[in-house]
C-alpha positions in Angstrom: 103.0 83.8 122.9 105.9 81.9 121.2 105.6 82.0 117.4 106.6 79.3 114.9 109.7 81.5 114.1 110.7 81.6 117.7 110.4 77.9 118.0 112.5 77.4 114.8 115.2 79.8 116.1 115.3 78.0 119.5 115.7 74.6 117.8 118.3 75.8 115.4 120.4 78.0 117.7 124.1 77.4 118.0 124.8 76.6 121.7 127.3 78.9 123.4 127.8 77.0 126.5 129.7 73.7 126.2 127.3 72.1 128.7 124.5 72.7 126.1 126.3 70.7 123.4 125.3 67.1 122.9 128.0 64.7 124.0 130.0 63.1 121.2 131.0 60.2 123.4 127.5 59.4 124.8 124.9 60.5 122.3 121.4 60.8 123.6 119.2 57.8 123.1 116.0 59.7 123.6 116.4 62.7 121.3 117.6 63.1 117.7 120.6 65.4 117.0 119.4 69.0 116.6 119.1 70.6 113.1 121.4 73.5 112.4 119.5 75.7 109.9 120.9 78.6 108.0 120.2 82.1 109.3 118.1 82.7 106.2 115.8 79.8 107.0 115.5 80.9 110.7 114.5 84.5 109.9 111.9 83.6 107.3 108.4 83.7 108.7 105.7 81.3 107.8 103.4 82.6 105.1 100.4 84.4 106.7 98.0 83.4 103.9 98.4 79.7 104.8 96.1 80.0 107.8 93.4 81.7 105.7 93.5 79.0 103.1 93.1 76.3 105.8 90.0 78.2 107.2 88.4 78.4 103.8 88.9 74.7 103.1 87.6 73.7 106.6 84.5 75.9 106.2 82.9 75.2 102.8 80.1 77.7 103.5 82.4 80.6 104.1 82.7 83.5 101.6 86.5 84.0 101.1 87.4 87.6 100.0 90.9 86.7 101.0 92.6 84.6 98.3 94.1 86.5 95.4 93.4 83.6 93.0 91.9 83.8 89.6 88.3 82.8 89.0 88.3 79.0 88.6 85.8 79.1 85.7 88.1 81.4 83.7 91.0 78.9 83.4 91.6 78.4 79.7 91.2 74.6 79.4 90.2 74.6 75.8 92.9 77.0 74.7 95.6 75.0 76.6 94.3 71.7 75.2 94.5 72.9 71.6 98.0 74.3 72.1 99.4 71.1 73.8 97.6 68.9 71.3 99.2 70.8 68.4 102.6 70.5 70.0 102.3 66.8 70.6 100.9 66.2 67.1 104.3 67.1 65.7 106.9 64.6 66.9 109.8 67.0 66.4 108.1 69.9 68.3 106.7 67.5 70.9 110.1 66.2 71.8 111.6 69.6 71.8 108.9 70.8 74.2 109.6 67.8 76.5 113.3 68.3 76.6 115.3 70.7 78.8 115.4 74.3 77.6 117.9 77.0 78.4 118.3 78.9 81.6 117.5 82.3 80.0 114.4 80.9 78.3 112.9 79.9 74.9 114.3 82.3 72.2 111.1 82.5 70.3 109.1 83.4 73.4 111.6 86.0 74.5 111.5 87.6 71.1 107.7 87.6 71.0 107.5 89.1 74.5 109.7 92.1 73.5 107.7 92.5 70.3 104.5 92.7 72.3 106.1 95.2 74.6 106.9 97.4 71.6 103.2 97.2 70.5 101.8 98.1 73.9 104.2 101.1 74.3 103.4 102.4 70.9 106.9 102.3 69.5 108.1 101.0 66.1 108.9 97.3 65.7 112.5 96.6 66.4 112.9 99.6 68.9 113.5 97.3 71.8 115.3 94.5 69.9 118.5 94.8 72.0 116.4 94.0 75.1 115.8 90.4 73.9 119.2 89.5 75.2 118.3 91.0 78.6 114.9 89.1 78.8 114.8 86.2 81.2 111.9 83.8 81.4 111.1 82.7 85.0 108.8 80.5 87.0 106.3 83.2 87.5 107.3 86.7 88.5 107.7 85.5 92.1 110.9 83.7 91.0 112.3 86.7 89.3 111.6 88.8 92.4 113.3 86.3 94.6 116.3 86.2 92.2 116.6 90.0 92.2 116.6 90.0 96.0 119.1 87.2 96.1 121.4 89.0 93.7 121.2 92.5 95.3 120.5 92.2 99.0 122.7 91.5 102.0 121.7 91.7 105.6 121.2 95.3 106.6 120.5 96.5 103.1 117.5 98.7 102.5 114.5 98.4 100.2 112.0 101.2 99.9 108.5 100.0 99.4 105.0 101.4 99.0 102.9 101.6 102.1 101.0 99.3 101.9 102.7 96.9 99.6 102.4 93.3 98.3 103.0 91.2 101.4 104.6 88.3 99.5 107.4 90.6 98.3 108.3 91.3 101.9 109.2 87.6 102.4 112.3 87.5 100.2 113.4 90.8 101.7 113.1 89.2 105.2 114.9 86.1 104.1 117.9 88.1 102.9 118.0 90.0 106.2 117.3 93.3 104.5 115.2 96.2 105.8 111.9 97.1 104.3 111.1 100.8 104.8 107.6 102.2 104.1 106.9 105.1 101.7 103.4 106.6 101.8 101.0 106.4 98.8 97.8 108.2 98.0 95.1 107.8 95.4 97.7 108.4 92.7 100.1 105.7 94.0 103.6 106.1 95.3 104.1 109.7 96.4 107.2 111.1 94.7 107.6 113.8 97.5 107.6 111.1 100.2 110.2 109.0 98.3 112.4 112.1 98.0 112.0 112.6 101.8 112.9 109.0 102.5 116.1 109.3 100.4 117.0 112.6 102.0 116.5 111.2 105.5 118.6 108.1 104.9 121.4 110.3 103.4 121.3 112.4 106.6 121.5 109.3 108.7 124.5 108.0 106.7 122.5 105.1 105.3 122.2 106.0 101.7 124.9 103.4 100.7 122.6 100.6 102.0 119.7 101.5 99.7 119.6 98.9 96.9 116.1 98.8 95.6 112.8 100.7 95.2 109.8 98.4 94.7 106.5 99.5 93.1 103.4 97.9 91.6 102.3 100.5 89.0 99.1 98.9 87.8 96.2 98.0 90.1 98.4 97.2 93.0 98.1 94.3 95.3 96.7 95.0 97.9 95.2 98.4 97.2 94.0 98.3 93.6 95.6 101.7 93.1 97.6 102.5 90.0 100.6 104.9 89.7 99.4 108.1 88.0 100.8 108.7 84.5 102.3 112.1 85.5 104.3 110.4 88.3 106.0 107.7 86.2 108.8 109.6 84.5 109.5 111.7 87.7 109.8 108.4 89.6 112.4 107.0 87.2 114.3 110.3 87.2 114.3 110.5 91.0 115.8 107.0 91.4 118.4 107.7 88.7 119.4 110.9 90.4 119.8 109.3 93.8 121.9 106.6 92.2 124.2 109.3 91.0 124.3 110.8 94.4 125.0 107.5 96.1 127.7 106.7 93.5 126.2 103.2 93.1 123.3 101.8 91.2 119.9 101.9 93.0 117.4 99.8 91.0 113.6 100.4 90.5 111.7 97.1 90.5 108.5 97.4 88.4 106.2 94.6 89.4 103.6 94.6 86.6 101.7 91.5 87.6 98.3 93.0 86.8 99.3 94.7 83.6 96.5 94.0 81.0 93.7 93.7 83.6 92.3 97.2 83.2 88.6 97.7 83.0 87.6 100.5 80.6 90.9 102.5 80.8 94.1 102.6 78.9 97.2 101.9 80.9 100.0 104.5 80.9 103.5 103.8 79.7 105.5 101.4 81.7 108.3 102.6 83.9 110.7 100.4 82.0 109.9 102.3 78.8 110.8 105.6 80.5 114.3 104.5 81.5 116.4 105.9 78.7 119.6 103.9 79.2 117.9 100.7 80.4 120.1 100.5 83.5 117.7 101.5 86.4 114.3 99.8 85.9 113.8 96.0 86.3 110.6 95.0 84.6 108.8 92.0 86.1 105.7 90.5 84.5 103.7 87.3 84.8 101.0 85.4 82.9 99.6 83.8 86.1 96.7 86.3 86.4 96.0 86.8 82.7 96.4 83.2 81.6 97.0 80.5 84.1 98.8 80.3 87.5 99.3 76.6 86.9 101.4 77.3 83.8 103.3 79.8 86.0 105.5 81.6 83.5 106.7 85.1 84.0 109.6 87.1 82.7 111.9 90.0 83.5 113.9 92.5 81.4 117.1 93.3 83.3 119.7 95.9 83.2 122.8 94.6 81.5 124.8 94.3 84.7 122.2 92.0 86.3 121.7 89.5 83.5 124.7 87.2 84.2 124.3 87.3 88.0 120.6 86.5 87.8 121.3 83.6 85.3 123.9 82.1 87.5 121.5 82.1 90.4 118.6 80.8 88.3 120.9 78.0 87.0 121.3 76.9 90.6 117.5 77.0 91.1 116.2 75.1 88.1 118.5 75.2 85.0 115.6 77.1 83.4 111.8 77.3 83.7 109.6 74.5 82.4 110.2 74.2 78.7 106.8 72.7 77.9 105.0 75.6 79.6 107.1 78.1 77.6 106.2 76.3 74.3 102.6 76.3 75.3 102.6 80.1 76.1 104.5 80.9 72.9 101.8 79.0 70.9 98.8 80.7 72.5 100.4 84.1 72.0 101.1 83.4 68.3 97.6 82.2 67.6 95.9 85.1 69.3 94.1 82.8 71.7 95.8 84.6 74.6 94.5 88.0 73.7 91.0 86.7 73.2 91.2 85.1 76.6 92.3 88.4 78.2 89.4 90.3 76.6 87.1 87.8 78.2 88.8 88.2 81.6 88.4 92.0 81.4 84.7 91.7 80.8 84.2 89.2 83.6 86.3 90.9 86.2 85.1 94.3 85.3 81.5 93.2 86.0 82.5 91.5 89.2 84.3 94.6 90.4 81.2 96.7 89.6 79.0 94.3 91.5 81.3 94.1 94.5 81.7 97.9 94.8 78.0 98.3 94.5 77.4 95.8 97.3 79.9 97.6 99.5 78.2 100.9 98.8 74.9 99.3 99.8 76.1 97.6 102.9 79.1 99.5 104.2 78.0 103.0 103.2 75.9 103.3 106.3 79.0 103.7 108.4 79.9 107.0 106.7 83.4 108.4 106.3 84.8 106.2 109.1 84.8 103.3 106.7 86.2 103.8 103.2 87.7 101.7 100.4 89.5 102.1 97.1 87.7 101.9 93.7 90.2 100.1 91.4 90.2 100.5 87.6 91.6 97.0 87.2 93.2 94.1 89.0 91.4 92.0 91.6 91.6 93.9 94.9 89.9 96.5 97.1 91.6 98.0 100.1 89.3 98.9 103.0 90.0 101.1 106.0 88.0 100.8 109.2 87.9 103.1 112.2 91.2 103.2 114.1 89.7 101.4 117.1 88.8 98.3 115.0 91.6 95.7 115.0 91.5 93.7 111.8 94.2 91.3 112.9 93.7 87.6 113.5 93.5 88.1 117.2 91.0 91.0 117.0 87.3 90.9 117.8 86.5 91.9 114.2 88.1 88.9 112.7 86.3 86.7 115.1 83.0 88.3 114.2 83.8 87.8 110.5 84.4 84.1 111.1 81.0 83.9 112.9 79.4 85.6 109.9 81.2 83.3 107.5 83.5 85.7 105.6 87.3 86.0 105.3 89.7 88.8 104.4 93.5 89.4 104.6 94.4 91.6 107.6 96.1 94.7 106.3 98.9 94.7 108.8 100.7 92.1 106.7 101.0 94.5 103.8 103.2 97.0 105.7 107.0 96.8 105.8 108.5 96.7 109.4 109.9 100.2 109.4 109.2 102.8 110.6 107.4 101.6 113.7 104.4 99.3 114.2 102.0 98.7 111.3 98.5 100.2 111.4 95.9 97.5 112.3 92.6 98.9 110.9 92.9 97.9 107.2 92.1 94.8 105.2 92.5 93.5 101.7 89.5 92.2 99.9 89.6 90.2 96.6 86.7 89.9 94.2 88.5 87.5 91.9 87.3 84.1 93.1 83.7 84.4 94.5 80.8 84.3 92.2 78.5 87.4 91.8 76.0 86.3 94.5 78.8 85.5 96.9 80.3 88.9 96.4 77.0 90.5 97.4 76.6 88.1 100.4 80.3 88.7 101.4 79.7 92.4 101.6 76.6 91.9 103.7 78.5 89.6 106.1 81.3 92.2 106.4 78.8 94.8 107.3 77.1 92.7 109.9 80.5 91.8 111.5 81.5 95.4 111.7 78.2 96.4 113.2 78.7 93.8 115.9 82.2 95.0 116.5 81.2 98.7 116.9 78.3 97.9 119.2 78.9 98.6 122.9 
């Protein structure tokens, strides 16, 4: 079956035979001139989640365990209203908020972000002060991730990623023409021994010079909900630094901490960034989309010195700087303490929803025994479920069709695996407990169980 990408490539191909070329003397009167797209546009696949969003909208009775959105009822309308009202009540501040900002971001916000990082890592105020100059405010962490890929990756370069990983990250890697290579995880997150093996194998194959980046989600990862164990964090940073020295060229470690702060009943370990002694290996990416508002869409990164100017040049071409009003809004809610009170409420709400969903899965899916198992996250919004190997969770599989009949959606796990090495396993799925209400979570688990029972029946 021809895919959308195949169609795009066919339309955009550069003809090799002169007879294929439109005549410049007698232009066609029935067809428009073809569009010649860039190779980056051609190799970029359509987002897989779009189809799921359409299904959810077209079927209002469906229980969607697919979308990784925040709970609609948690969005901080009152907090945002007070903050914006206070800004607009002061004509000077109001006009400053509505004017262009700088490409690197609001100075007060960047200083506050670094100060909060000091507090969360248990170091003295001022310890990280020099990092303020390396802190870039972005339009969510997604923009920072794209900018990092744009700055570092050329076609054929290699990114080592967790297996499974955040499927949206694989998009910019694909756009750049780079290669995503899977590294196994276990219940403690990224396996250090497996990463060592991957570097050793690539060195033996003469490909170490193409490795540019290692990507990890250390807290409550999307899609698995698994966190990187505390005793693996320093060894991970040390391993990447050591292989950088071996390669004779910097290999970066991208720490995507999108779910930092959403822990339920546990203290989060030190960040990887705080364990990088010279600040030249780890790129820290954080966002307020999950802990405050995806509509405000503000994230930030702390970059190694050598990446600051390249990233700012690229970001300047993107947008001259992220929305100034949104930065002023976020700075104000951080300063007043409204943000921290909001996150406390989120932890209580999502912690309860997680407990209800896991309990419902135990009650409905437990009957299948060890052939069906799932993660038990200590934070975040996701559960990763593994079905028997013969059950295909892809869009074309019988299980997905049975789930549609039952009225429940999930994200097929195959999208969370990088292309190499070899075909992705097809018996996994990502489930999100963030959006549905508590009764829907219980019903969604029941519908999943019914769909699986039908799929396993002769």
